N, C-alpha and C positions, 0 to 999 in steps of 0.2 A: 599527409600521413592521414591514414584512415585506421581506427580501432575497430576489431574483430573478435566476438567471440569465439571461443574453439573446446570442444569438449576432451577430455581425456580419462582413459581409465585409470584405475588404482595403479595397476603396476607401472603404467607410462609415466604417471603423476610422480613415482618414488623415481623413476629413471630420471626425469626432469632435477629433482632434488637432488640425486646423487651427482648431477653433470655428465650422466652417461648418454642421454638424449639432446641431440640438436640439429634434430629433421624431423620430420611428420611428412605424410604421402597420404593425401584426400583424391579422393575421385574427380575426375576433369570434367566427365558429366553426369547430368543426373539422369534418373529413368526417363525412355522414350515417351513424348506424348502422344498418345492417340488421337487422330483426326482425321479430316476427307476431305479430298481434293475433287474439284468438279471441273469440267472441260465441257464449256458451252458449246463448241462444233459439235460434238458427238454427244451431246446430253447424258455423259457418263458421271459415275462417282464412284470411287474407290478409297479404302481406308490406306491410312498412312501411318508412321510412327516416325516422328521429330525429336532428335535428338537436343538438348537443352546443356548450355555451358552450365557449368555449378559455379555457384558464387567464389571457389578456389582460383578460380582462373583470373578474378580481379585481383587477387591482391600481389603488391608489389613491394619489392624491397623498401627499407622505411616505416612499412606498416606496423600496426603493433597488435599484438595477439594477447588477449586476457582469458586466463585459462579457467575455465568451467570443472567441476570436478564434486564427488560425492563428499557431502558436508552436513552438518547439524548445528543446534543451536539449544540452548538453555531449554529443559522440558517446558518451562511456561511458557514457551512460543510455539508448541507445537500445533495449537490451534490454528495458527496463525500462516495464512498463504504466503510463500517468499517475496511476492510482488508486495505484499503488504506490509512486510517487516522493515524495520529500520536500523541501521548499521549497530550489531551488538558483537559480543564476543562468539567465536565460533571454533569447531573442530572437526578435523576431516577423517573420512573412511580410508582414506589413505592408509592410514598408520593404525588402523582399527581392525583390520580383516574385514571390513564392509559392517561392521558394528559401530554405533556411535556411544562407546564407553558403556554398553549394554542396557541405558536406558534415559536416551536420548533417542529421538525420532532420525532415523537417516533419511536425508532428503537426496533427491534427484541431482544429478550434476546437469541435467537439463535446465533446471528451474533456480541454479546458481545466480544473485543478483550480481550486478557488478561490483560492488562495496564488498562483497563477501571472497572474492578473488586475492589470491594471494602471490601468484605467479604471472609475470608480463615477460612475453617472447618478441624480442625486435626483430624482425625479418628481414635477413640479409641477402637471400638470395632465393629465387624463383625458378624452376625448369619444369616443362612437363616434358615426360617421356612415358614410354611403356613400362609397366609394374615391373616384369622380369629385366628389363634393363638395368637393375638394381646392381650396384658393386658392393665386393665385401664392407668397404670402407663407408659406403652411404649406409649398409643395412647395419654395421656396428653404432653408426650416428642416430639411428633408429632407438638404440635404446635396448634392444634385444640380447640375451644372453648366449654367447655361444653353444653349440649343440653338444653335446656329450661330454663337456669340460666344465662349465659352471652349474648348467644345470642338471646334466646327469640324466635328462629325461629323454622318451621315446615319443618322436613327433607324432601328432596326429592328424596331419596335413597330408596333402599330397606329394610334398616337397622330397626331392633325392635326400637321403639323409647322408651328411657328409659330418664326418667327425671336426668340430672346429670350425665348422660355418654359422657365420653371422645371417649369410643369404637364408639359408633353411630354416633358421630361428624365425627370421624375418617373415618367410611365408608362411609358418604356422602361425605367426600372430594374425598375420593378414585374414587368415581363412577362419581363425576363431572369430574374426571381427564381420566378415563378409559372405561366410558359406563355405561350404567343402570345394564348389568348383570356380572360385573366385578366383584363385590363382593361375588356372590355365585359362581363361576367358583372357587374362594380361590385356587390362582395361588400360587407357591412359590415365595417368594421375599427375596432378600437382606438387611437386617437392618441394617443400618449404623447409630450407635452411635459417635457423635463426641463431640470437644469443639468449640466454635466460637471466631473467632480472628478479631478486625476492624480494619483491613489493607489489602491493596492489599496484593498477593501472592511474588510478588518480592520485596515489602518494604523492607528497610535496619534495620529501627527500628522497634521490635516487638509493635504490637498493643494492646489496653485494651480488656481484654477477657468479652465477654457479658456474663452478667449473669440477672436475674428476678429483680436485686436490683442495678446491674448499671445502673450509670448516664454518663457514657464515650461517648454514641453516642448520647446523649440529644440532640447537635446542629445538626445532621443528622434528625430529626425529621422533619425540613423542607426543601422543595428542596432548593438548592443554588450551588452556584459554588465550585468545587472543583480543588484546584490544581494541579499539576502532580505527587507531592509528597504524598499528602494526602490519605488515608485508603479511599476506597468506598466502 
């Protein structure tokens, strides 16, 4: 079993808390590495690009993912770098529209320490597929809302707009994260299916499992203080 940090945006954190998100897709390959090849027989050299597998290809069922998200602490700690902070109470930008109660310093999800995480994802299944092979069922499990029904929004992406389509909404989400033409590129992705647990990964006691009907996280719906032992 391996413990792996994973970053989610505020809307996706809310989807996790609501029990709507049980899947995530991450790129299976990193950006190609530029290099050079040399043939001693002909004394020639040429430029190459070599693809590298992303770390997500190493994830296996049974691994645990600890969620990193936007967060903040007491203003008296704003001058301290995240890596130097000791465990203290914290609040989350997923509940505050990007601000941390207006007077706390909003800290980047990238620098969230392990002790500050409040959600643990237990990986149950892993598969590698092309991005556009996503089904309606899997797109719904990504936590997106149906086009034209829940959102009433016009897609900004190149996805074909289908009323009630989760896949089109997921395309819009993907392009908002990876760029306008990233959907058409149809890259290989690692699709992770997981169970969401409302606790810090190092908490001694198990936390409640989040589901669409669960009320376990109702108290998390508004920003507030978290003690050191509370799940984040």
